[in-house]
MARBA-3410 file (N, C-alpha, C, O; in Angstrom, 1 decimal):
123
12.3,7.9,3.1,12.3,6.7,2.3,11.0,6.6,1.6,9.9,6.5,2.3 ~ 11.0,6.6,0.3,9.7,6.6,-0.4,9.0,5.2,-0.3,9.7,4.2,-0.3 ~ 7.7,5.2,-0.2,7.0,4.0,-0.1,6.5,3.6,-1.5,5.8,4.4,-2.2 ~ 6.9,2.5,-2.0,6.5,2.0,-3.4,5.0,1.6,-3.4,4.4,1.4,-2.4 ~ 4.5,1.5,-4.6,3.1,1.1,-4.7,2.9,-0.3,-4.2,3.7,-1.3,-4.5
1.8,-0.5,-3.4,1.5,-1.8,-2.9,0.3,-2.3,-3.7,-0.7,-1.6,-3.9 ~ 0.3,-3.5,-4.1,-0.8,-4.1,-4.9,-1.1,-5.4,-4.4,-0.3,-6.2,-4.0 ~ -2.4,-5.7,-4.4,-2.9,-7.0,-4.0,-3.2,-7.7,-5.3,-4.0,-7.2,-6.1 ~ -2.7,-8.9,-5.4,-3.0,-9.7,-6.6,-4.1,-10.6,-6.4,-4.0,-11.5,-5.5 ~ -5.2,-10.4,-7.1,-6.4,-11.2,-6.9,-6.9,-11.7,-8.3,-6.9,-10.9,-9.2
-7.3,-13.0,-8.4,-7.9,-13.4,-9.6,-9.2,-12.7,-9.9,-9.9,-12.4,-8.9 ~ -9.5,-12.5,-11.1,-10.8,-11.8,-11.5,-12.0,-12.7,-11.3,-13.0,-12.2,-10.9 ~ -11.8,-13.9,-11.6,-13.0,-14.9,-11.5,-13.4,-14.9,-10.1,-12.6,-14.9,-9.1 ~ -14.8,-15.0,-9.8,-15.3,-15.2,-8.5,-14.8,-16.5,-7.9,-14.4,-17.4,-8.6 ~ -14.7,-16.6,-6.5,-14.1,-17.7,-5.9,-14.7,-19.0,-6.3,-14.0,-20.0,-6.4
-16.1,-19.1,-6.5,-16.7,-20.4,-6.9,-16.2,-20.8,-8.2,-15.9,-22.0,-8.4 ~ -16.0,-19.9,-9.2,-15.5,-20.3,-10.5,-14.0,-20.7,-10.4,-13.6,-21.6,-11.1 ~ -13.2,-20.0,-9.6,-11.8,-20.3,-9.4,-11.6,-21.7,-8.9,-10.8,-22.5,-9.4 ~ -12.4,-22.1,-7.9,-12.3,-23.4,-7.3,-12.6,-24.5,-8.2,-12.0,-25.6,-8.2 ~ -13.6,-24.3,-9.1,-14.0,-25.3,-10.1,-12.9,-25.4,-11.2,-12.6,-26.5,-11.6
-12.4,-24.2,-11.6,-11.4,-24.3,-12.7,-10.0,-24.7,-12.2,-9.3,-25.3,-13.0 ~ -9.7,-24.4,-11.0,-8.4,-24.8,-10.5,-8.2,-26.3,-10.2,-7.1,-26.8,-10.2 ~ -9.3,-26.9,-9.9,-9.2,-28.3,-9.5,-9.6,-29.2,-10.7,-9.4,-30.5,-10.6 ~ -10.1,-28.7,-11.8,-10.5,-29.5,-12.9,-9.4,-29.6,-13.9,-8.4,-28.9,-13.9 ~ -9.6,-30.6,-14.8,-8.7,-30.8,-15.9,-9.2,-30.0,-17.1,-10.4,-29.9,-17.3
-8.3,-29.5,-17.9,-8.7,-28.8,-19.1,-8.0,-29.4,-20.3,-6.9,-30.0,-20.2 ~ -8.7,-29.3,-21.4,-8.1,-30.0,-22.6,-7.7,-28.9,-23.6,-8.4,-27.9,-23.8 ~ -6.5,-29.1,-24.1,-5.9,-28.1,-25.1,-5.2,-28.9,-26.2,-4.2,-29.6,-25.9 ~ -5.8,-28.9,-27.4,-5.2,-29.7,-28.5,-5.2,-31.2,-28.2,-4.2,-31.8,-28.6 ~ -6.2,-31.7,-27.6,-6.3,-33.1,-27.3,-5.5,-33.6,-26.1,-5.7,-34.7,-25.7
-4.7,-32.7,-25.5,-4.0,-33.1,-24.3,-4.7,-32.7,-23.1,-5.4,-31.6,-23.1 ~ -4.7,-33.4,-22.0,-5.4,-33.1,-20.8,-4.4,-32.4,-19.8,-3.3,-33.0,-19.5 ~ -4.7,-31.3,-19.4,-3.9,-30.5,-18.4,-4.5,-30.5,-17.1,-5.7,-30.1,-17.0 ~ -3.9,-30.8,-16.0,-4.4,-30.7,-14.7,-3.8,-29.5,-14.0,-2.6,-29.2,-14.1 ~ -4.7,-28.8,-13.3,-4.2,-27.7,-12.5,-4.3,-28.0,-11.0,-5.2,-28.6,-10.6
-3.3,-27.6,-10.3,-3.2,-27.9,-8.9,-4.1,-26.8,-8.2,-4.3,-25.7,-8.8 ~ -4.7,-27.1,-7.1,-5.5,-26.1,-6.4,-4.7,-24.9,-6.1,-3.6,-25.0,-5.6 ~ -5.3,-23.7,-6.3,-4.6,-22.5,-6.1,-3.7,-22.0,-7.2,-3.1,-21.0,-7.1 ~ -3.5,-22.8,-8.3,-2.7,-22.5,-9.4,-3.5,-21.4,-10.2,-4.5,-21.8,-10.8 ~ -3.0,-20.2,-10.3,-3.6,-19.2,-11.1,-3.0,-18.9,-12.4,-3.3,-17.9,-13.0
-2.0,-19.7,-12.9,-1.4,-19.5,-14.1,-2.4,-19.6,-15.2,-3.3,-20.4,-15.2 ~ -2.3,-18.7,-16.2,-3.2,-18.6,-17.3,-4.5,-17.8,-17.1,-5.3,-17.6,-18.0 ~ -4.8,-17.4,-15.8,-5.9,-16.6,-15.5,-5.6,-15.2,-15.5,-4.4,-14.8,-15.3 ~ -6.5,-14.3,-15.9,-6.3,-12.9,-15.8,-6.2,-12.5,-14.3,-7.1,-12.9,-13.5 ~ -5.3,-11.7,-13.9,-5.1,-11.3,-12.6,-5.5,-9.8,-12.4,-5.1,-8.9,-13.2
-6.3,-9.5,-11.4,-6.7,-8.1,-11.1,-5.6,-7.5,-10.2,-5.3,-7.9,-9.1 ~ -4.9,-6.5,-10.8,-3.8,-5.9,-10.1,-4.2,-4.5,-9.5,-3.3,-3.7,-9.2 ~ -5.5,-4.2,-9.4,-5.8,-2.9,-8.8,-5.5,-3.0,-7.3,-5.7,-4.0,-6.6 ~ -5.0,-1.8,-6.7,-4.7,-1.8,-5.3,-5.9,-2.1,-4.4,-7.0,-1.6,-4.8 ~ -5.7,-2.8,-3.3,-6.8,-3.0,-2.4,-7.1,-1.7,-1.6,-6.3,-0.7,-1.7
-8.2,-1.6,-1.0,-8.5,-0.3,-0.2,-7.4,0.0,0.8,-7.0,1.2,1.0 ~ -6.9,-1.0,1.5,-5.8,-0.8,2.5,-4.6,-0.3,1.8,-3.9,0.7,2.3 ~ -4.3,-0.8,0.6,-3.1,-0.4,-0.1,-3.2,1.1,-0.6,-2.3,1.9,-0.5 ~ -4.5,1.4,-1.0,-4.7,2.8,-1.4,-4.5,3.8,-0.2,-3.9,4.9,-0.4 ~ -5.1,3.4,0.9,-4.9,4.3,2.1,-3.5,4.4,2.5,-3.0,5.5,2.8
-2.7,3.3,2.5,-1.3,3.3,2.9,-0.5,4.1,1.9,0.4,4.9,2.3 ~ -0.8,4.1,0.6,-0.1,4.9,-0.4,-0.4,6.4,-0.2,0.5,7.2,-0.3 ~ -1.7,6.7,0.1,-2.0,8.1,0.4,-1.3,8.6,1.6,-0.8,9.7,1.6 ~ -1.2,7.8,2.7,-0.5,8.2,3.9,1.0,8.4,3.5,1.7,9.3,4.0 ~ 1.6,7.5,2.7,3.0,7.6,2.3,3.2,8.8,1.5,4.3,9.5,1.7
2.3,9.2,0.7,2.5,10.5,-0.1,2.5,11.7,0.8,3.2,12.6,0.7 ~ 1.6,11.6,1.8,1.5,12.7,2.8,2.8,12.8,3.6,3.2,13.9,3.9 ~ 3.3,11.7,4.0,4.6,11.7,4.8,5.7,12.3,3.9,6.5,13.1,4.4 ~ 5.8,11.8,2.6,6.8,12.4,1.7,6.7,13.9,1.6,7.6,14.6,1.5 ~ 5.4,14.4,1.5,5.2,15.8,1.3,5.6,16.5,2.6,6.2,17.6,2.5
5.4,16.0,3.8,5.8,16.6,5.0,7.3,16.6,5.1,7.9,17.6,5.6 ~ 8.0,15.6,4.7,9.4,15.5,4.7,10.0,16.6,3.8,10.9,17.3,4.1 ~ 9.4,16.8,2.6,9.8,17.8,1.7,9.7,19.2,2.2,10.5,20.1,2.1 ~ 8.5,19.4,3.0,8.3,20.7,3.6,9.4,21.0,4.6,9.9,22.1,4.7 ~ 9.6,20.1,5.5,10.6,20.3,6.5,12.0,20.5,5.9,12.8,21.4,6.3
12.4,19.7,4.9,13.7,19.8,4.3,13.8,21.2,3.6,14.8,21.8,3.7 ~ 12.7,21.7,3.0,12.7,23.0,2.4,12.9,24.1,3.4,13.7,25.0,3.1 ~ 12.3,24.0,4.5,12.4,25.0,5.6,13.9,25.0,6.1,14.4,26.1,6.4 ~ 14.4,23.8,6.3,15.8,23.7,6.8,16.8,24.3,5.8,17.7,25.0,6.2 ~ 16.6,24.0,4.5,17.4,24.5,3.5,17.3,26.0,3.4,18.3,26.7,3.2
16.1,26.6,3.5,15.9,28.0,3.5,16.7,28.7,4.6,17.3,29.8,4.4 ~ 16.6,28.1,5.8,17.2,28.8,7.0,18.8,28.6,6.9,19.5,29.5,7.3 ~ 19.2,27.5,6.3,20.7,27.4,6.1,21.2,28.3,5.1,22.4,28.8,5.2 ~ 20.4,28.7,4.1,20.8,29.6,3.1,20.7,31.0,3.5,21.1,31.9,2.8 ~ 20.2,31.3,4.8,20.2,32.6,5.3,18.9,33.3,5.1,18.8,34.5,5.4
17.9,32.7,4.6,16.6,33.3,4.5,15.9,33.4,5.8,15.8,32.4,6.5 ~ 15.3,34.5,6.1,14.5,34.6,7.3,13.0,34.3,7.0,12.5,34.7,6.0 ~ 12.5,33.5,7.8,11.1,33.1,7.7,10.2,34.1,8.5,10.4,34.3,9.6 ~ 9.2,34.6,7.8,8.3,35.5,8.4,7.3,34.8,9.2,7.2,33.6,9.2 ~ 6.4,35.5,9.9,5.4,34.9,10.8,4.4,34.0,9.9,4.0,32.9,10.4
4.1,34.4,8.7,3.2,33.6,7.9,3.9,32.3,7.5,3.2,31.2,7.6 ~ 5.1,32.4,7.1,5.8,31.2,6.7,6.0,30.2,7.9,5.9,29.0,7.8 ~ 6.3,30.8,9.1,6.5,30.0,10.3,5.2,29.3,10.7,5.2,28.1,11.1 ~ 4.0,30.0,10.6,2.7,29.4,10.9,2.4,28.3,9.9,1.9,27.2,10.3 ~ 2.7,28.5,8.6,2.5,27.5,7.6,3.4,26.3,7.8,3.0,25.2,7.7
4.6,26.5,8.3,5.5,25.4,8.6,5.0,24.7,9.8,5.1,23.4,9.8 ~ 4.5,25.4,10.8,4.0,24.7,12.0,2.8,23.8,11.6,2.7,22.7,12.1 ~ 1.9,24.3,10.8,0.8,23.5,10.3,1.2,22.3,9.5,0.7,21.2,9.6 ~ 2.3,22.5,8.6,2.8,21.4,7.8,3.4,20.3,8.7,3.3,19.2,8.4 ~ 4.2,20.7,9.7,4.8,19.8,10.6,3.8,19.0,11.4,3.9,17.8,11.6
2.7,19.7,11.8,1.7,19.0,12.5,1.0,18.0,11.6,0.8,16.8,12.1 ~ 0.7,18.4,10.4,0.1,17.4,9.5,1.0,16.2,9.2,0.6,15.1,9.1 ~ 2.3,16.5,9.1,3.3,15.5,8.8,3.3,14.5,10.0,3.4,13.3,9.8 ~ 3.3,15.0,11.3,3.4,14.2,12.4,2.1,13.3,12.5,2.2,12.2,13.0 ~ 1.0,13.9,12.2,-0.3,13.1,12.2,-0.2,12.0,11.1,-0.7,10.9,11.4
0.4,12.2,10.0,0.5,11.2,8.9,1.4,10.1,9.4,1.2,8.9,9.1 ~ 2.5,10.5,10.0,3.4,9.4,10.6,2.8,8.6,11.6,2.9,7.4,11.6 ~ 2.0,9.2,12.5,1.3,8.5,13.5,0.2,7.6,12.9,0.1,6.4,13.4 ~ -0.5,8.0,11.9,-1.5,7.2,11.2,-0.8,6.0,10.6,-1.3,4.9,10.6 ~ 0.3,6.2,9.9,1.1,5.1,9.3,1.5,4.1,10.3,1.4,2.9,10.0
2.0,4.6,11.4,2.4,3.6,12.5,1.2,2.8,13.0,1.3,1.6,13.2 ~ 0.1,3.4,13.1,-1.1,2.7,13.6,-1.6,1.7,12.5,-2.0,0.6,12.9 ~ -1.6,2.1,11.3,-2.0,1.2,10.2,-1.1,-0.1,10.1,-1.6,-1.2,10.0 ~ 0.2,0.2,10.2,1.2,-1.0,10.2,1.0,-1.8,11.4,1.0,-3.1,11.3 ~ 0.8,-1.3,12.6,0.5,-2.0,13.8,-0.7,-2.9,13.7,-0.7,-4.1,14.0
-1.8,-2.3,13.2,-3.1,-3.1,13.0,-2.9,-4.2,12.0,-3.4,-5.3,12.2 ~ -2.2,-3.9,10.9,-2.1,-4.9,9.8,-1.2,-6.0,10.4,-1.5,-7.2,10.1 ~ -0.1,-5.7,11.1,0.7,-6.8,11.6,0.0,-7.6,12.7,0.1,-8.8,12.7 ~ -0.9,-7.0,13.4,-1.7,-7.7,14.4,-2.7,-8.6,13.7,-2.9,-9.7,14.2 ~ -3.3,-8.1,12.6,-4.2,-9.0,11.9,-3.5,-10.2,11.2,-4.0,-11.3,11.3
-2.3,-10.0,10.7,-1.6,-11.1,10.1,-1.2,-12.1,11.2,-1.3,-13.3,11.0 ~ -0.8,-11.6,12.4,-0.4,-12.5,13.5,-1.7,-13.3,13.9,-1.5,-14.5,14.1 ~ -2.8,-12.7,14.0,-4.0,-13.4,14.4,-4.4,-14.4,13.3,-4.8,-15.6,13.7 ~ -4.3,-14.1,12.1,-4.6,-15.1,11.0,-3.6,-16.3,11.1,-4.0,-17.4,11.0 ~ -2.3,-16.0,11.3,-1.3,-17.1,11.3,-1.5,-17.9,12.6,-1.3,-19.1,12.5
-2.0,-17.4,13.7,-2.2,-18.2,14.9,-3.4,-19.1,14.7,-3.5,-20.1,15.4 ~ -4.4,-18.7,13.9,-5.6,-19.5,13.6,-5.3,-20.7,12.7,-6.2,-21.5,12.6 ~ -4.2,-20.8,12.1,-3.9,-21.9,11.2,-3.3,-23.1,11.8,-3.0,-24.1,11.2
END
């Protein structure tokens, strides 16, 4: 299952400016518009991936690469191709790397969910 891009949506303005602009009233063509706290409509949004999202995407690509390697080896053996010692060693290294990527992804998700749980318990 491919992992889609994860993006963290963050306003570009520093937090101090955001809090001033989100709670203040603004005037546009003589009308006064009030913004609710936390309302980011009309602000430019930074859609660059967070460091966590970048690591998770990298691990996802590694897992997809490992899956493709294993599928290719299975397809080759089903088609009647014999794998030589070099190909078998390369396959073993690829499967090891794949299993390490899966293990890392599991740890990342576990730590992230623990962090979310901790934050939610603090509220």
